[in-house]
Every structure is written in structure tokens, then in C-alpha cells.
TIDRENPA-843945 format. One line per 3 residues: number of its first residue (from 0); for each residue z, y, x of N, C-alpha, C. Coordinates in steps of 0.2 Angstrom, whole numbers, plus 5000, padded with zeros to 4 digits. Layout:
REM residues N
NUM> Z,Y,X,Z,Y,X,Z,Y,X  ...
This chain:
REM residues 85
0> 5000,4994,5004,5000,5000,5000,5000,5006,5004  5002,5006,5010,5003,5012,5015,4996,5015,5016  4991,5011,5017,4984,5014,5018,4981,5017,5011
3> 4984,5015,5005,4982,5018,4999,4985,5024,4997  4991,5026,5001,4995,5031,4999,4991,5038,4999  4986,5039,5003,4982,5045,5003,4977,5045,4997
6> 4977,5040,4993,4971,5040,4988,4975,5039,4981  4978,5045,4980,4982,5045,4973,4978,5045,4967  4972,5046,4968,4967,5046,4962,4965,5039,4960
9> 4967,5035,4964,4965,5028,4963,4970,5024,4958  4967,5020,4954,4971,5016,4949,4970,5009,4951  4975,5006,4951,4975,4999,4954,4976,4994,4948
12> 4971,4989,4947,4971,4984,4942,4972,4977,4946  4977,4973,4944,4978,4967,4948,4980,4962,4944  4978,4956,4946,4981,4950,4942,4987,4947,4946
15> 4989,4950,4952,4994,4948,4956,5001,4950,4953  5003,4946,4948,5009,4947,4944,5015,4947,4948  5015,4944,4954,5021,4944,4959,5023,4951,4961
18> 5018,4955,4962,5020,4962,4964,5025,4965,4959  5024,4964,4953,5029,4967,4948,5036,4964,4948  5037,4959,4951,5043,4955,4952,5047,4956,4958
21> 5043,4958,4963,5046,4958,4970,5048,4965,4971  5055,4966,4972,5058,4973,4973,5055,4977,4979  5053,4974,4984,5050,4977,4990,5043,4980,4988
24> 5039,4976,4985,5032,4978,4983,5033,4983,4977  5037,4983,4973,5038,4988,4968,5040,4995,4971  5044,4994,4976,5046,5001,4980,5040,5003,4983
27> 5036,4999,4987,5030,5002,4990,5025,5005,4986  5024,5002,4980,5019,5005,4975,5021,5011,4972  5028,5011,4970,5030,5017,4968,5031,5023,4973
30> 5032,5022,4979,5032,5027,4984,5025,5029,4985  5020,5025,4985,5014,5027,4986,5011,5031,4980  5014,5030,4975,5013,5034,4969,5007,5032,4964
33> 5004,5026,4965,4999,5024,4961,5001,5022,4954  4996,5022,4950,4997,5019,4943,4994,5012,4944  4997,5007,4941,4995,5000,4942,4995,4997,4936
36> 4990,4993,4934,4989,4989,4928,4989,4982,4930  4994,4978,4928,4995,4971,4929,4991,4967,4923  4987,4963,4925,4984,4958,4920,4988,4952,4919
39> 4991,4951,4913,4995,4945,4912,4992,4939,4915  4996,4934,4917,4994,4928,4919,4988,4924,4915  4988,4925,4909,4983,4922,4905,4976,4924,4906
42> 4975,4930,4909,4969,4932,4911,4965,4927,4916  4969,4924,4920,4966,4919,4925,4964,4912,4922  4967,4911,4916,4965,4905,4912,4958,4906,4909
45> 4955,4912,4909,4949,4913,4905,4943,4912,4910  4938,4910,4907,4932,4910,4911,4929,4917,4914  4925,4917,4919,4923,4923,4921,4920,4928,4916
48> 4915,4925,4912,4912,4930,4907,4917,4932,4901  4921,4928,4900,4926,4930,4895,4931,4935,4898  4933,4934,4904,4937,4940,4907,4933,4946,4907
51> 4927,4946,4909,4923,4952,4910,4922,4955,4903  4921,4951,4898,4920,4954,4891,4926,4958,4889  4932,4954,4890,4938,4957,4887,4940,4963,4891
54> 4939,4963,4898,4941,4968,4902,4937,4974,4900  4930,4973,4899,4926,4979,4898,4928,4982,4891  4930,4978,4886,4932,4980,4880,4939,4984,4880
57> 4943,4983,4885,4950,4986,4885,4949,4992,4890  4944,4992,4894,4944,4997,4900,4945,5004,4897  4942,5006,4892,4943,5013,4890,4950,5015,4888
60> 4954,5010,4886,4961,5011,4884,4965,5011,4891  4963,5008,4896,4966,5008,4903,4965,5015,4905  4959,5017,4905,4957,5024,4907,4961,5029,4904
63> 4962,5029,4897,4966,5034,4893,4973,5034,4896  4976,5027,4896,4983,5027,4898,4984,5029,4905  4979,5028,4910,4980,5030,4917,4980,5038,4917
66> 4976,5041,4912,4976,5049,4912,4983,5051,4910  4987,5048,4906,4993,5050,4904,4999,5048,4908  4998,5043,4913,5003,5040,4917,5006,5046,4922
69> 5012,5044,4924,5015,5048,4929,5015,5044,4935  5016,5048,4941,5015,5045,4947,5020,5039,4948  5017,5033,4950,5021,5027,4951,5022,5022,4944
72> 5019,5024,4939,5019,5020,4933,5016,5014,4933  5018,5009,4930,5015,5002,4929,5015,5000,4922  5010,4996,4921,5008,4993,4914,5006,4986,4915
75> 5007,4983,4909,5004,4976,4908,4999,4976,4903  4993,4972,4905,4988,4972,4900,4987,4964,4898  4988,4963,4891,4988,4957,4888,4981,4954,4888
78> 4980,4948,4887,4973,4945,4886,4970,4948,4880  4974,4950,4875,4970,4953,4869,4969,4961,4870  4970,4963,4876,4969,4970,4877,4974,4975,4876
81> 4980,4973,4874,4985,4978,4873,4989,4980,4879  4990,4986,4880,4993,4989,4886,5001,4990,4884  5005,4987,4888,5012,4988,4887,5015,4992,4893
84> 5019,4996,4892,5022,5000,4897,5029,4999,4898
């Protein structure tokens, strides 16, 4: 995350759920100040095209939420596209 600290306009989307559970990684992401969206583990159970379709469908909501986010906020994106904060 240190290398990304200078790129605050970046929004991170990840399926690495462990980041949200590891205190050291949480601290690093919050200190870097990025907004991060965690795809719930069920995303990885979907086939590629279904992932692509569902992600494309919820992407406008991710962009809207990112625009309202405060520095270091984190969210969860469910497989049905709901964003939980």
C-alpha cells in the first residue's frame, strides 16, 4: 500500500477478503487513505462471464459510493450488487 499512498484518486476493488480482517493491512490501507471495495467471497464462485456481467451492472453504484466516501473508507460488495458500508 505504501507505493499507492501517492495515488489517492485511485479506488481499490479486491476479492482479497483477508485484507479486511488483518489489523496490519487495515491500518496500512487506512493510512494510505484509499477507498476500498471488497468483493464478498461468493464472487470467486462465479464463472468469469457471470462475474463480469454482475460487476459491470453494479459498477455505477461503486462509482457513486466512491464519490461519497471519506478517506480510508471500506465497503463490501455482495454478489447481488449491494454495497454495504
